[in-house]
Steps between C-alpha positions, in 0.01 A plus 500: 500500500283685252140569575224389265285776353163472304415733218138613444318691228215718643211550266305828493226344704756434783509123437860350522634216276806330604771502220810317646726429794861617498786432736704796600432879525682611193375235269140575621549878428639418147203264431257771625647749251460246226143437595431871523609541133229246385194657675363832598349342817663552835764221584619424844775297676385351827669304772208276599660377815484844652213626295728788377472686171873545395455709176228631259512610141235641268294617798215733416474828708245466779238772551605717791857379486730779613823318387633529851538118543781347322464162330598201710875459564565825311429344154374739234149488382468491119180633358409465128 
């Protein structure tokens, strides 16, 4: 059984907007990549039932970030 995932766009002020729901891990990753092509804002896949961030693209570097912490589930972080 495939899990359901929700995709969000995160605006520079930190406010999220829900974009869509996708069934299955691979389809969610594909949809996230497509969404990331259409915006410079950060986009995320979340599994809301467990409140887990699955993947992040277009993330801006955080002040003081040492780069030691990998993105969730080993997914690459794409910066503009």
